[in-house]
C-alpha positions as CSV (number, residue, x, y, z in Angstrom):
1,M,119.7,111.2,155.0
2,T,120.6,107.7,153.8
3,L,120.1,106.7,150.2
4,P,120.3,103.2,148.7
5,E,123.6,102.4,147.0
6,N,122.0,101.7,143.6
7,D,119.0,103.9,143.3
8,A,117.2,104.1,140.0
9,M,117.5,107.9,139.8
10,C,120.5,108.8,141.9
11,S,123.7,107.4,143.4
12,R,126.0,108.3,146.3
13,V,129.6,109.1,145.5
14,T,132.5,110.1,147.8
15,L,135.3,112.4,146.7
16,E,138.1,113.4,149.0
17,Q,136.1,112.2,152.0
18,R,133.2,114.3,151.1
19,H,129.8,112.8,150.2
20,Y,127.9,113.8,147.1
21,I,124.6,112.7,145.4
22,L,124.9,112.2,141.6
23,T,121.5,112.6,139.9
24,S,120.5,111.8,136.3
25,I,117.7,113.8,134.7
26,M,116.2,113.2,131.2
27,D,114.1,115.8,129.5
28,I,111.2,113.9,127.9
29,S,109.2,116.9,127.0
30,L,109.9,116.5,123.3
31,L,108.7,112.9,123.4
32,R,105.6,113.9,125.3
33,N,104.9,116.7,122.8
34,S,105.4,114.2,119.9
35,E,103.0,111.8,121.7
36,A,100.4,114.5,122.0
37,Q,100.8,115.3,118.3
38,I,100.5,111.7,117.4
39,R,97.3,111.3,119.3
40,Y,95.8,114.5,117.8
41,L,96.7,113.6,114.1
42,A,95.4,110.0,114.7
43,R,92.0,111.4,115.7
44,H,91.6,114.5,113.6
45,D,91.0,115.1,109.9
46,V,94.0,117.0,108.5
47,L,91.9,119.1,106.2
48,T,89.0,120.3,108.4
49,G,90.5,119.9,111.8
50,L,87.4,117.9,112.9
51,P,87.6,114.6,114.7
52,N,87.9,111.7,112.2
53,R,86.5,108.2,111.9
54,T,88.9,106.8,114.6
55,A,87.7,109.4,117.0
56,L,84.1,108.7,116.1
57,N,84.5,104.9,116.7
58,E,86.2,105.5,120.1
59,E,83.4,107.8,121.2
60,L,80.7,105.3,120.1
61,S,82.6,102.5,121.9
62,Q,82.8,104.5,125.1
63,I,79.2,105.4,124.9
64,A,78.3,101.6,124.3
65,A,80.5,100.6,127.2
66,Q,79.0,103.0,129.7
67,R,75.3,102.3,128.8
68,M,74.9,100.1,132.0
69,Y,75.6,102.9,134.4
70,R,74.7,105.9,132.3
71,P,71.6,104.9,130.3
72,E,71.4,108.2,128.5
73,T,69.9,108.8,125.0
74,Y,72.1,109.8,122.1
75,A,71.6,110.4,118.4
76,L,74.0,109.7,115.6
77,F,73.8,111.5,112.2
78,L,75.6,110.1,109.2
79,L,75.7,112.8,106.5
80,N,76.8,112.5,102.9
81,L,77.3,115.4,100.4
82,N,75.7,114.1,97.1
83,D,77.7,114.0,93.8
84,F,80.7,115.8,95.4
85,N,82.9,114.6,92.5
86,Y,81.0,117.1,90.3
87,I,82.1,119.9,92.6
88,N,85.7,118.9,92.4
89,D,85.5,118.5,88.6
90,T,83.7,121.8,88.1
91,Y,85.5,124.1,90.6
92,G,88.7,122.1,91.2
93,Y,89.9,120.2,94.3
94,Q,91.0,123.3,96.2
95,A,87.5,124.7,95.9
96,G,86.1,121.3,96.9
97,D,88.4,121.3,100.0
98,A,87.2,124.8,100.9
99,I,83.6,123.7,100.7
100,L,84.3,120.7,102.9
101,C,85.8,123.0,105.5
102,E,82.9,125.4,105.3
103,F,80.3,122.6,105.5
104,G,82.1,121.2,108.6
105,Q,82.0,124.7,110.2
106,R,78.3,125.1,109.4
107,L,77.6,121.8,111.1
108,R,79.5,122.9,114.2
109,N,77.5,126.1,114.3
110,E,74.3,124.2,114.1
111,V,75.2,121.7,116.7
112,G,77.0,124.0,119.2
113,I,78.2,122.4,122.4
114,S,75.5,119.8,122.4
115,G,77.3,117.4,120.0
116,I,80.4,116.3,118.3
117,V,80.9,116.9,114.5
118,S,83.4,114.6,112.7
119,R,84.6,114.1,109.1
120,I,84.7,110.4,108.6
121,G,85.4,110.2,104.9
122,G,86.0,112.3,101.7
123,D,82.5,113.8,101.6
124,E,81.1,112.0,104.7
125,F,80.4,113.6,108.1
126,S,78.8,112.6,111.3
127,I,77.3,114.2,114.4
128,I,76.8,112.7,117.9
129,L,74.2,114.5,119.8
130,R,74.6,114.2,123.6
131,D,72.6,115.4,126.6
132,S,69.7,113.0,126.0
133,P,68.2,114.5,122.9
134,T,64.5,113.7,122.3
135,S,63.1,112.6,118.9
136,E,61.6,116.1,118.6
137,M,64.9,117.8,119.2
138,T,66.7,115.5,116.8
139,H,64.0,116.1,114.1
140,N,64.3,119.9,114.5
141,L,68.1,119.8,114.1
142,A,67.7,117.7,111.0
143,L,65.3,120.3,109.5
144,E,67.7,123.1,110.5
145,I,70.5,121.4,108.7
146,L,68.3,121.2,105.5
147,V,67.5,124.9,105.8
148,M,71.2,125.6,106.2
149,M,71.9,123.7,103.0
150,R,69.7,126.2,101.1
151,Q,72.3,128.8,101.6
152,P,74.8,128.8,98.7
153,F,78.4,128.0,99.7
154,T,81.0,130.7,99.3
155,L,82.4,129.3,96.0
156,T,79.1,128.3,94.5
157,R,77.0,131.4,95.1
158,A,75.6,131.3,91.5
159,N,73.3,128.5,92.5
160,P,73.0,126.0,95.4
161,L,74.5,122.9,93.6
162,I,75.3,121.0,96.8
163,T,72.8,118.6,98.2
164,L,72.8,116.4,101.3
165,S,71.5,113.1,102.4
166,F,71.7,111.8,106.0
167,G,70.5,109.0,108.2
168,I,69.8,109.3,111.9
169,V,69.8,106.6,114.6
170,M,68.6,107.0,118.2
171,F,70.3,104.9,120.8
172,G,70.7,104.7,124.5
173,A,70.3,102.1,127.3
174,E,69.8,99.1,125.0
175,N,72.6,96.5,124.5
176,I,74.2,97.7,121.4
177,T,77.8,97.9,120.1
178,A,79.5,100.7,118.3
179,G,79.6,98.7,115.1
180,E,75.8,98.1,115.3
181,I,75.2,101.8,115.9
182,M,77.1,102.6,112.7
183,R,75.4,99.9,110.7
184,R,72.0,101.3,111.6
185,G,73.1,104.7,110.8
186,N,74.3,103.6,107.4
187,T,71.1,101.7,106.8
188,A,69.2,105.0,107.5
189,L,71.5,106.9,105.2
190,L,71.0,104.5,102.4
191,E,67.2,104.9,102.8
192,A,67.6,108.6,102.6
193,K,69.7,108.4,99.4
194,Q,67.1,106.3,97.8
195,R,64.4,108.7,98.6
196,G,66.1,111.7,97.0
197,K,68.4,114.7,97.7
198,N,68.3,117.0,100.8
199,V,66.4,114.2,102.5
200,F,67.0,112.6,105.9
201,S,65.7,109.3,107.3
202,F,65.4,107.9,110.8
203,Y,66.5,104.3,111.5
204,S,63.8,101.8,112.3
205,E,63.6,98.1,112.3
206,L,61.3,98.4,109.4
207,L,64.2,99.5,107.3
208,D,65.9,96.2,107.8
209,A,65.1,93.1,109.8
210,S,68.2,93.7,111.8
211,T,67.6,91.2,114.6
212,V,66.7,88.5,112.1
213,S,69.5,89.2,109.7
214,K,72.0,89.3,112.6
215,R,70.7,86.0,113.9
216,I,71.0,84.5,110.4
217,M,74.6,85.7,110.0
218,V,75.7,84.5,113.5
219,K,74.2,81.1,112.6
220,A,75.9,81.1,109.2
221,L,79.3,82.1,110.7
222,A,79.0,79.4,113.4
223,E,78.2,76.8,110.6
224,S,81.2,78.0,108.5
225,L,83.5,77.7,111.5
226,S,82.7,74.0,111.6
227,R,82.9,73.5,107.9
228,E,86.0,73.5,105.7
229,G,86.3,75.8,102.8
230,D,84.2,78.7,103.8
231,L,86.9,80.5,105.8
232,T,90.2,81.1,104.2
233,C,93.4,83.2,104.6
234,V,95.1,85.7,102.4
235,Y,98.5,87.1,103.0
236,Q,100.0,90.6,102.6
237,P,103.8,90.7,102.4
238,I,106.0,92.8,104.8
239,L,109.3,93.9,103.2
240,R,112.6,94.7,104.8
241,S,113.5,98.3,103.7
242,R,117.2,97.9,103.0
243,D,116.8,95.2,100.3
244,E,113.0,95.0,99.8
245,K,113.2,91.3,100.7
246,V,109.9,89.7,101.9
247,V,110.6,88.7,105.5
248,C,107.0,88.3,106.9
249,V,103.4,88.0,105.7
250,E,100.3,89.2,107.6
251,A,97.5,86.6,107.6
252,L,94.0,88.1,107.0
253,A,90.7,86.1,107.3
254,R,88.2,85.9,104.5
255,W,84.7,84.5,104.6
256,N,82.8,83.3,101.5
257,H,79.5,81.8,102.4
258,G,77.4,79.7,100.0
259,V,74.3,81.8,100.4
260,L,75.6,85.1,101.8
261,G,78.5,85.3,99.4
262,A,81.7,87.1,100.3
263,V,81.2,88.9,103.6
264,S,83.2,91.9,104.5
265,P,85.9,91.2,107.2
266,V,84.9,94.4,109.0
267,Q,81.4,92.9,109.4
268,F,82.0,89.3,110.3
269,I,85.0,89.9,112.5
270,A,83.1,92.5,114.6
271,L,80.2,90.0,114.8
272,A,82.6,87.3,115.9
273,E,84.0,89.5,118.6
274,E,80.6,90.4,119.8
275,T,79.4,86.8,120.0
276,G,82.6,85.1,121.3
277,L,83.0,83.2,118.0
278,V,86.4,85.0,117.5
279,I,88.1,82.5,119.8
280,Q,87.3,79.7,117.4
281,L,87.8,82.0,114.4
282,G,91.2,83.0,115.6
283,E,92.3,79.3,116.1
284,I,91.1,78.4,112.6
285,V,93.0,81.3,111.0
286,L,96.2,80.7,112.9
287,R,96.1,76.9,112.1
288,Q,95.5,77.4,108.5
289,A,98.2,80.2,108.3
290,C,100.7,77.9,110.0
291,R,100.1,75.2,107.4
292,D,100.3,77.6,104.5
293,I,103.4,79.5,105.6
294,K,105.4,76.7,107.3
295,P,106.9,75.5,104.0
296,F,108.4,78.9,103.4
297,N,111.9,78.8,105.1
298,Q,112.5,81.7,107.5
299,L,109.4,83.6,106.5
300,N,107.6,85.0,109.5
301,L,103.9,84.9,110.1
302,A,102.1,87.9,111.6
303,I,98.5,87.4,112.8
304,N,96.1,89.8,114.5
305,V,94.9,89.0,118.0
306,S,91.7,90.7,119.3
307,A,91.1,91.9,122.8
308,V,88.6,89.1,123.3
309,Q,91.2,86.5,122.5
310,L,93.8,88.1,124.7
311,G,91.4,88.2,127.6
312,E,90.9,84.3,127.6
313,P,92.4,82.7,130.7
314,D,94.2,80.0,128.6
315,F,95.2,82.3,125.8
316,G,98.9,81.5,126.1
317,A,98.4,77.7,126.5
318,R,96.2,77.6,123.3
319,I,98.8,79.3,121.2
320,Q,101.6,77.0,122.5
321,A,99.5,73.8,121.9
322,L,98.5,74.9,118.4
323,L,102.1,75.7,117.4
324,A,103.3,72.4,118.7
325,E,100.5,70.5,116.8
326,E,101.3,72.1,113.6
327,G,105.1,72.0,114.1
328,F,105.4,75.8,113.4
329,P,108.5,77.4,115.0
330,T,107.6,79.9,117.7
331,S,110.4,82.2,116.4
332,R,108.5,82.7,113.2
333,L,105.2,83.8,114.7
334,E,104.4,87.5,115.4
335,L,101.3,88.5,117.3
336,E,99.8,91.8,116.4
337,L,97.9,93.6,119.1
338,T,96.5,97.1,119.3
339,E,97.7,99.5,121.9
340,T,94.2,99.7,123.5
341,S,93.9,95.9,123.9
342,V,97.3,95.8,125.6
343,M,96.5,98.7,127.9
344,N,93.2,97.1,128.9
345,A,94.7,93.6,129.4
346,N,94.8,92.2,132.8
347,S,98.0,90.9,134.6
348,T,97.2,87.4,133.5
349,S,97.0,88.3,129.9
350,L,100.2,90.3,130.0
351,S,102.0,87.4,131.7
352,H,100.9,85.1,128.8
353,L,102.4,87.6,126.3
354,M,105.7,87.6,128.2
355,E,105.7,83.8,128.5
356,L,105.1,83.5,124.7
357,R,107.8,86.1,124.0
358,K,110.3,84.0,126.1
359,L,109.5,81.1,123.9
360,G,110.5,83.2,120.8
361,V,107.1,84.5,119.7
362,K,107.3,88.2,118.7
363,I,105.0,90.9,119.9
364,S,104.0,93.8,117.6
365,L,101.9,96.9,118.4
366,D,99.6,97.4,115.6
367,D,98.1,100.8,114.5
368,F,100.8,102.5,116.6
369,G,99.8,106.1,117.5
370,T,96.0,105.6,117.5
371,G,95.8,104.3,121.1
372,Y,96.0,106.1,124.4
373,S,99.5,105.1,125.3
374,S,101.7,105.6,122.3
375,L,105.3,106.3,123.2
376,S,104.9,105.7,126.9
377,L,103.7,102.1,126.3
378,L,107.1,101.1,124.8
379,K,108.8,101.5,128.1
380,D,106.2,99.5,130.1
381,I,106.0,96.3,128.1
382,S,108.5,94.4,125.9
383,V,107.7,94.4,122.2
384,D,109.6,93.6,119.1
385,S,107.9,95.8,116.5
386,V,105.7,98.8,116.2
387,K,103.4,99.5,113.2
388,I,103.0,103.1,112.2
389,D,99.3,103.5,111.4
390,R,98.3,104.1,107.8
391,S,96.6,107.4,108.8
392,F,100.2,108.8,109.2
393,V,101.6,107.2,106.2
394,Q,98.9,108.6,104.0
395,Y,99.9,112.2,104.6
396,V,103.6,111.7,105.3
397,T,104.6,113.5,102.1
398,E,102.0,116.2,102.4
399,V,101.9,117.3,106.1
400,N,105.0,118.5,107.8
401,D,103.8,117.6,111.3
402,T,103.0,114.1,110.2
403,A,106.4,113.7,108.5
404,A,108.2,115.0,111.7
405,I,106.2,112.5,113.9
406,V,106.9,109.5,111.7
407,T,110.6,110.4,111.7
408,A,110.7,110.8,115.4
409,V,108.9,107.5,116.0
410,S,111.2,105.7,113.5
411,Q,114.3,107.1,115.2
412,L,113.1,106.2,118.7
413,G,112.2,102.7,117.5
414,N,115.7,102.2,116.0
415,K,117.3,103.4,119.3
416,M,115.1,100.9,121.2
417,H,116.2,98.2,118.7
418,L,112.6,97.7,117.5
419,N,111.4,97.0,114.0
420,V,109.5,100.0,112.7
421,I,106.9,98.9,110.2
422,A,105.0,101.4,108.0
423,E,101.7,100.1,106.8
424,G,99.5,101.4,104.0
425,V,102.4,102.4,101.6
426,E,100.7,103.2,98.3
427,N,103.3,105.2,96.2
428,Q,107.0,105.7,95.6
429,L,107.1,109.1,97.3
430,Q,105.8,107.6,100.5
431,K,108.2,104.7,100.2
432,S,111.3,107.0,99.7
433,F,110.4,109.2,102.6
434,L,109.7,106.3,105.0
435,V,113.0,104.6,104.1
436,S,114.9,107.9,104.6
437,A,113.1,108.4,107.9
438,G,114.3,105.1,109.3
439,C,111.4,102.7,108.9
440,S,112.9,99.2,108.8
441,H,110.0,97.5,107.2
442,L,107.3,98.4,104.7
443,Q,103.8,97.0,103.9
444,G,101.1,98.2,101.5
445,Y,99.5,98.1,98.1
446,L,102.6,99.5,96.4
447,F,104.2,96.1,96.9
448,S,101.2,93.7,97.0
449,R,97.6,93.4,98.0
450,P,96.5,90.5,100.3
451,V,96.7,87.4,98.1
452,P,96.0,83.6,98.5
453,V,98.9,81.4,99.3
454,D,99.2,80.1,95.7
455,V,99.6,83.7,94.4
456,L,102.0,84.4,97.3
457,K,104.2,81.6,96.0
458,T,104.3,83.2,92.6
459,L,105.0,86.6,93.9
460,L,107.9,85.4,96.0
461,G,109.3,83.3,93.1
462,A,112.9,82.4,93.5
463,E,113.3,84.9,96.4
464,M,112.0,82.3,98.9
465,D,113.4,78.8,99.3
466,I,110.3,76.7,99.3
467,L,110.5,73.3,100.8
468,A,109.7,70.3,98.5
469,S,106.8,69.4,100.6
470,S,104.9,72.6,99.6
């Protein structure tokens, strides 16, 4: 058998006129196990073990994406335990946690194998009903849940203090996004809360003129994109761990409309992606950010790139042209992309990223650990940084598995000469652990909330050498 002289896995050697094959084997089972733990913790609630909001959003996105070839009917329940702070204050937080776990288990018993139960917030849960439920079946389940709530919980047997409100939305073959499904569910939930306790409400267009309001908002956003002043940028610092020096800021878009007022970024960015306006929005934000941050010597600028932008055939050329027009150094720009957007990108998009990287633009994987690829993606594409998702940072001092994973990812990133950025740092305990674990950079409310550029200048003070032109 003849082997190539320089095989990737083995090589041929000759000793004392005898031929041998030298093989190198690496055990990656630990990395694979860590990757599996990362995926699990990113999609599951630590307290109840139920899927979390990330898992719910992914499930809704998959359902929305497959509606063209699997036009099945689904139902989404959004459930909220009323006045749960009273339970925590009366019985204590440990009792409150036990009730949340018991409530989650009760929902699972009610739903069985026909649906998915998730905990998406402190006292918020959701159910996705599959297998084409009818309105009657959905209504019957809602009644069964209300009957279940009449049974006192283990820690409140003296009287049934806990009440529930929930909204229901039916959806199927219609052209609807995951964000719109959630919006409709929240609209129905709000209606139920307004009607009283232990009440549920089905979504209907009578609850809100969704089509009209959406059309109004799209028009307003399009107008704001062509008008100066409505869309602005705020900046959240990223600090280097070893000396807590601000080395980068992340630019975040804000929209303040004359009539609609301040619109949530979650709402208008999702709308921009759905309508294609995110291309223009992205260019406006990048241009404004370049102008704001250019005067700060050596300060890098991180900006988010959506999957829609990355999919544009001239994405790379647009970035290069804009940087050239604004005179912003390519070496100071960092593009933040989610793992999912990179994994779903076509070869043209990936080639644009590599071309930009050759010019000095840095590539960062945002929300690391919440996508499908995690550790394996790092060996497939060239990146400069990974951002450990805030869902890990939140529990890093409370859950041993989370702490071990953050440490493993940090050490792996350091060995691969990557910047490891921990986002969502909110207290000194988290900061101390993350620094000791090997995170090279930190970002979060502990250091600064997102602020306008004039406030950023004040925060940086003498730390940054600001050009006279600023």
